[in-house]
C-alpha positions in Angstrom: 49.5 85.8 -68.1 46.6 88.3 -68.0 43.6 86.9 -69.9 41.0 89.4 -70.8 38.0 88.9 -68.5 35.1 87.1 -70.1 31.7 88.6 -69.9 31.0 86.0 -67.2 33.4 87.7 -64.8 32.2 91.3 -65.3 30.4 92.7 -62.2 32.2 90.2 -60.1 33.7 91.7 -56.8 37.3 90.8 -55.9 38.7 90.2 -52.5 41.6 88.6 -50.6 41.6 87.1 -47.2 43.7 86.5 -44.0 43.0 85.2 -40.5 44.0 86.8 -37.2 46.0 83.9 -35.7 47.9 83.3 -38.9 49.1 86.9 -39.4 48.9 89.0 -36.3 51.6 87.7 -34.0 51.7 89.7 -30.7 50.2 86.7 -28.9 51.1 88.2 -25.4 50.4 91.9 -26.1 47.5 94.1 -25.5 45.7 91.9 -23.0 45.2 89.1 -25.5 44.1 85.8 -24.0 44.9 82.2 -25.0 43.1 80.2 -27.7 43.1 76.6 -28.6 45.6 77.4 -31.3 48.0 78.9 -28.8 47.7 75.6 -26.8 48.2 73.6 -30.0 51.1 75.5 -31.4 52.9 75.6 -28.0 52.7 71.8 -27.6 55.8 70.0 -29.1 55.1 67.8 -32.1 51.8 69.5 -33.2 53.3 71.8 -35.7 55.4 70.2 -38.4 58.3 72.6 -38.2 58.1 73.3 -34.5 57.1 77.0 -35.1 54.6 79.1 -33.4 52.5 82.0 -34.8 54.6 84.6 -33.2 55.8 86.9 -34.7 54.8 85.5 -38.1 53.9 88.3 -40.4 53.4 90.6 -37.3 50.4 92.3 -38.8 49.4 93.5 -35.3 52.2 96.0 -35.6 52.3 96.3 -39.4 48.6 96.6 -40.3 49.1 99.8 -42.4 51.5 97.9 -44.7 49.0 95.2 -45.2 46.2 97.6 -45.8 48.4 99.3 -48.4 48.9 95.9 -50.1 45.1 95.3 -50.1 44.5 98.8 -51.6 47.3 98.3 -54.1 45.5 95.3 -55.6 42.4 97.4 -56.1 40.3 95.0 -53.9 36.6 95.7 -53.4 36.7 94.1 -50.0 39.3 92.7 -47.6 38.4 89.6 -45.6 40.2 89.5 -42.2 39.3 87.9 -39.0 38.8 89.2 -35.5 40.5 87.3 -32.7 38.0 86.3 -30.1 40.7 86.2 -27.4 41.9 89.7 -28.3 38.4 91.0 -27.7 37.4 88.8 -24.9 40.5 87.2 -23.4 38.6 84.4 -21.5 35.7 84.1 -23.9 33.3 85.6 -21.3 32.6 88.9 -19.7 33.6 92.5 -20.5 35.5 93.3 -23.7 39.2 94.1 -23.7 39.3 97.8 -24.9 42.8 97.4 -26.3 41.7 94.6 -28.6 38.7 96.5 -29.8 40.8 99.6 -30.4 43.1 97.6 -32.7 40.3 96.4 -34.9 38.7 99.8 -34.9 41.9 101.2 -36.2 42.2 98.5 -38.8 38.6 99.2 -40.0 39.4 102.9 -40.3 42.6 102.3 -42.2 40.8 100.1 -44.7 38.0 102.7 -45.2 40.6 105.5 -45.6 42.3 103.3 -48.3 39.0 102.8 -50.2 38.7 99.0 -49.3 35.5 97.7 -47.7 36.2 95.8 -44.4 34.7 92.3 -44.4 35.5 90.7 -41.1 35.1 87.1 -39.9 34.1 86.8 -36.3 35.4 83.3 -35.7 38.4 81.8 -37.6 39.2 78.9 -35.3 40.6 80.8 -32.3 38.3 79.4 -29.6 39.2 80.7 -26.1 41.0 78.1 -24.1 38.7 78.5 -21.1 35.7 77.7 -23.3 37.4 74.6 -24.7 38.1 73.4 -21.1 34.4 73.7 -20.4 33.5 71.5 -23.5 34.2 73.8 -26.4 31.9 73.3 -29.4 30.6 70.1 -27.8 28.9 72.4 -25.2 25.8 74.3 -26.2 26.9 77.2 -23.9 29.7 78.0 -26.3 27.2 79.1 -28.9 25.7 81.6 -26.5 29.2 82.8 -25.5 29.9 83.4 -29.2 26.7 85.4 -29.5 27.8 87.6 -26.5 31.2 88.2 -28.2 29.5 89.0 -31.6 27.3 91.6 -29.8 30.4 93.2 -28.2 32.2 93.5 -31.6 29.1 94.7 -33.4 28.5 97.4 -30.8 32.0 98.8 -31.4 32.4 98.3 -35.2 28.8 98.2 -36.5 28.7 101.9 -37.3 31.4 101.3 -40.0 31.3 97.6 -40.8 28.3 96.6 -42.8 29.3 93.1 -44.1 30.1 90.2 -41.8 31.1 86.5 -41.8 30.1 84.8 -38.6 32.1 81.6 -38.7 34.8 80.2 -40.9 34.8 76.5 -42.0 32.7 74.8 -39.3 33.2 71.6 -41.3 37.0 71.7 -40.6 36.5 72.5 -36.9 34.3 69.4 -36.7 36.1 67.0 -39.0 39.7 67.9 -38.4 39.5 69.5 -34.9 37.1 67.2 -33.1 36.7 64.1 -35.2 40.3 63.1 -36.2 42.4 65.4 -34.1 44.5 66.8 -37.0 43.9 70.4 -35.9 43.2 72.2 -32.6 41.7 71.2 -30.2 43.1 67.8 -31.3 40.2 65.6 -30.2 39.7 62.2 -31.7 36.0 61.5 -31.4 35.0 60.3 -34.9 31.2 60.6 -35.1 30.8 61.6 -31.5 32.1 65.0 -32.8 28.9 65.7 -34.6 27.3 67.8 -31.8 29.9 70.4 -32.7 28.2 70.8 -36.1 24.9 71.9 -34.4 26.5 74.2 -31.8 28.5 76.0 -34.4 25.5 76.5 -36.7 23.5 77.6 -33.7 26.2 80.2 -32.9 25.8 81.5 -36.4 22.0 81.7 -36.0 22.3 83.5 -32.7 24.7 86.1 -34.0 22.9 87.0 -37.2 20.1 89.2 -35.6 22.6 90.9 -33.3 24.7 91.9 -36.3 21.7 93.1 -38.2 20.4 95.1 -35.2 23.8 96.8 -35.2 23.3 97.9 -38.8 24.7 95.0 -40.9 23.6 95.0 -44.5 25.1 91.5 -45.3 25.6 88.6 -43.0 26.6 85.0 -43.8 29.2 82.4 -43.1 32.0 80.7 -45.0 32.2 77.0 -45.1 34.8 74.6 -46.7 33.1 72.6 -49.4 34.5 70.1 -51.8 33.2 68.4 -55.0 33.1 64.7 -54.1 34.2 62.3 -56.9 33.5 58.6 -56.6 36.5 56.4 -57.5 34.4 54.4 -60.0 30.9 53.9 -61.2 30.3 51.0 -58.8 27.4 51.0 -56.4 29.7 50.7 -53.4 31.8 53.7 -54.5 28.7 55.8 -55.2 27.4 55.0 -51.8 30.7 56.0 -50.2 30.8 59.3 -52.1 27.2 60.1 -51.1 28.1 59.4 -47.4 31.1 61.7 -47.6 29.0 64.4 -49.4 26.6 64.4 -46.5 29.4 64.6 -43.9 31.5 67.3 -45.6 28.9 69.4 -47.5 25.3 68.8 -46.9 25.3 68.5 -43.1 26.6 72.1 -42.9 24.7 73.7 -45.8 21.2 72.2 -45.4 20.4 73.3 -41.9 21.1 76.9 -43.0 19.5 76.7 -46.4 16.7 74.2 -45.8 16.2 74.2 -42.0 16.9 70.5 -41.6 19.8 68.1 -41.4 20.2 65.4 -44.1 19.9 61.7 -43.3 22.7 60.7 -41.0 22.0 57.0 -40.9 25.3 56.2 -42.7 27.0 57.3 -39.5 24.9 55.3 -37.1 22.2 57.9 -36.9 23.7 60.0 -34.1 21.3 62.2 -32.2 22.1 65.9 -32.6 21.4 68.2 -29.6 18.6 70.1 -31.3 16.3 72.1 -29.0 13.0 73.7 -29.9 13.5 76.8 -32.1 17.2 75.9 -33.0 16.5 75.1 -36.6 14.4 78.2 -37.1 17.3 80.3 -35.9 19.9 78.5 -38.0 17.7 78.7 -41.1 17.3 82.5 -40.9 18.0 83.4 -44.5 21.6 84.7 -44.8 22.4 87.5 -47.2 25.1 85.3 -48.9 26.6 81.9 -48.6 30.4 81.6 -48.6 32.1 78.7 -50.2 35.8 78.1 -49.4 37.1 75.8 -52.2 40.6 74.4 -52.7 40.3 70.9 -54.2 37.9 68.0 -55.0 37.9 64.8 -53.0 38.0 61.4 -54.5 36.2 58.8 -52.4 35.8 55.0 -52.6 34.2 52.2 -50.6 36.1 51.6 -47.4 38.2 48.6 -46.5 36.4 45.8 -44.8 36.0 46.4 -41.1 36.5 50.2 -41.3 34.4 52.2 -38.8 34.0 54.9 -41.5 31.8 54.4 -44.5 34.2 55.8 -47.1 37.9 56.0 -47.9 39.5 59.2 -49.2 41.9 58.5 -52.1 44.2 60.4 -54.4 42.6 62.0 -57.4 44.2 60.5 -60.5 45.5 62.3 -63.5 45.7 65.9 -62.1 48.5 68.1 -60.8 48.9 68.9 -57.1 49.9 71.8 -54.9 52.7 71.9 -52.4 50.6 69.6 -50.1 51.0 66.8 -52.6 48.2 64.4 -53.4 46.1 65.7 -50.5 45.4 68.8 -52.6 44.7 68.0 -56.2 44.1 70.8 -58.7 40.9 70.6 -60.7 39.2 73.9 -61.5 36.3 72.2 -63.2 35.4 70.8 -59.8 34.6 74.3 -58.6 32.3 74.9 -61.5 30.5 71.6 -60.7 30.3 72.5 -57.0 28.8 75.9 -57.6 26.3 74.8 -60.2 25.5 71.7 -58.1 24.6 74.0 -55.2 22.4 76.1 -57.5 20.6 73.1 -58.9 20.1 71.4 -55.5 18.9 74.3 -53.4 17.2 76.6 -56.0 15.4 79.6 -54.5 16.6 78.6 -51.0 20.2 79.6 -52.0 21.2 83.2 -51.5 23.9 84.8 -53.6 27.2 82.8 -53.4 30.6 84.2 -52.5 33.8 82.2 -53.2 35.2 83.2 -49.8 38.6 81.4 -50.1 40.5 80.0 -53.0 44.2 79.6 -53.4 47.2 77.3 -53.4 50.6 76.7 -51.7 53.7 75.9 -53.7 57.4 75.6 -52.5 59.1 79.0 -52.3 62.3 80.3 -50.7 62.3 82.0 -47.2 63.9 85.1 -48.6 63.8 86.5 -52.2 63.8 89.7 -54.2 61.0 88.3 -56.4 58.9 85.2 -56.6 57.7 84.3 -60.1 54.9 82.0 -58.9 53.6 80.8 -62.3 52.0 77.8 -60.7 49.9 79.9 -58.4 48.9 82.2 -61.3 47.8 79.2 -63.3 45.8 77.9 -60.3 44.0 81.2 -59.8 43.4 81.8 -63.5 41.9 78.3 -63.8 39.6 78.8 -60.9 38.5 82.3 -61.9 37.6 80.8 -65.3 35.7 78.1 -63.4 33.7 80.8 -61.6 32.9 82.4 -64.9 31.7 79.1 -66.3 29.5 78.6 -63.2 28.0 82.0 -63.6 27.4 81.3 -67.3 25.5 78.2 -66.2 23.3 80.2 -63.8 25.2 80.2 -60.5 24.7 83.5 -58.8 28.3 84.1 -57.7 28.9 87.7 -56.6 32.5 87.7 -55.3 35.8 85.9 -55.6 38.3 85.8 -52.8 42.0 84.8 -53.0 43.6 83.0 -50.0 45.8 84.7 -49.1 46.9 88.3 -49.2 50.1 87.3 -47.2 52.2 84.2 -46.6 51.3 83.2 -43.1 51.4 80.6 -40.3 49.6 77.6 -42.0 48.2 75.9 -38.9 49.7 72.5 -38.3 52.0 73.0 -41.2 53.6 76.1 -39.7 55.7 78.0 -42.1 56.3 75.1 -44.5 53.5 76.2 -46.8 53.1 79.6 -48.5 49.8 80.7 -49.9 50.4 84.4 -50.2 50.1 86.8 -53.1 52.7 88.6 -51.0 55.9 87.0 -49.9 56.8 87.5 -46.2 60.4 87.1 -44.9 59.6 85.8 -41.4 63.1 86.8 -40.2 62.6 90.5 -41.0 58.9 90.9 -41.7 59.6 92.3 -45.1 56.7 92.1 -47.6 57.4 91.5 -51.3 54.6 91.2 -53.8 54.9 88.1 -55.9 54.2 87.9 -59.6 50.7 86.6 -58.7 50.0 89.8 -56.8 50.8 91.8 -60.0 48.7 89.3 -62.0 45.7 89.6 -59.7 45.9 93.4 -59.7 45.9 93.4 -63.5 43.0 91.0 -63.6 40.9 93.2 -61.3 41.8 96.3 -63.4 40.9 94.6 -66.6 37.6 93.3 -65.3 36.6 96.8 -64.1 37.6 98.3 -67.5 35.5 95.7 -69.3 32.6 96.3 -67.0 32.8 100.0 -67.6 32.8 99.5 -71.3 29.6 97.6 -71.0 27.7 100.4 -69.3 
């Protein structure tokens, strides 16, 4: 299935993404330190299949193969992440030259292959020592992140001109600190909310450092969801509004509007805002990244619940390999992008769909994967992006998660998101049917764009 790109997709840039902890392996090589995800994965019972991230796809040793895969797709840009603990093993002090050398080589390999490097500075791998000192609950972590960003920018800024600062601060707060489903595994509920402010402060502190090092585009990528009330009742509408604040607006509005939304539904917790913080956080980014996977259906909570909403299955739609947790509804992406555009107006910079993809059951070893379900998912969501652009949303780029099958956090190797199949026993990479489909889509979009000129 290779639909001709509509006019609404012409001029769109195409990308694919990975993250360091999920693909690199080599956790004890090259002077690398330990992160909260090393601690999580090495603790029995935290990862569903008992696996760790080593060797995984082993991209630390096979980066040239992965760059060739990115180039073979015809990508405009490749989104990868830089491991904080490979660059700064303890999260403080002087950089590790071996770690910086690795990323410098990766950047050069991408540029030689004609693919623009688009790194993310933080994709969840907080140094263990910083977590022991309070992690994102501690304001000092934001300053340590700025130091780290400065070290990376000093080494790579002569060649890297586009940067993501943070990936999905919402998931770090909600899943990592509030309900303990991901590293660092804390269960603080609404006492986790200071981590929102300290992550956004880290973003604000890093932006001028990256720009001073020659960056042309700096922003962050957050996980966002279209919130669907279970019914038209007042109670369900109130629950959906509360969840929208918690998952979406609390992370977007300090950056876009310079203020937090009303948090009274959560007991009105005090955020640790110091003078000048919001001005830093609201420094206009060059883009705003939206990671989108699925909508979220919300209803009024059961009586006595400490949380003002209940997350429910989304009725009447197909699901991914995660089951009812990840419903498939491409129209929800259109609604999310146009909703951002309508709500924030001129305060909204250009949008990038910085992650979008799906996992489905696949064998551990295969000569070919005909992943028709993934192709249908990606096709539907690309059409949704086109519909959003037609309705006025300024979406400049679309990014598939992921270039490779990888270590899927607490789900280990039980979920496969890749355009490329990885045999974890051998490291062999085999492009799936979806890889071929995405490559054809990119080529067709470029041909259509050239015909317009």
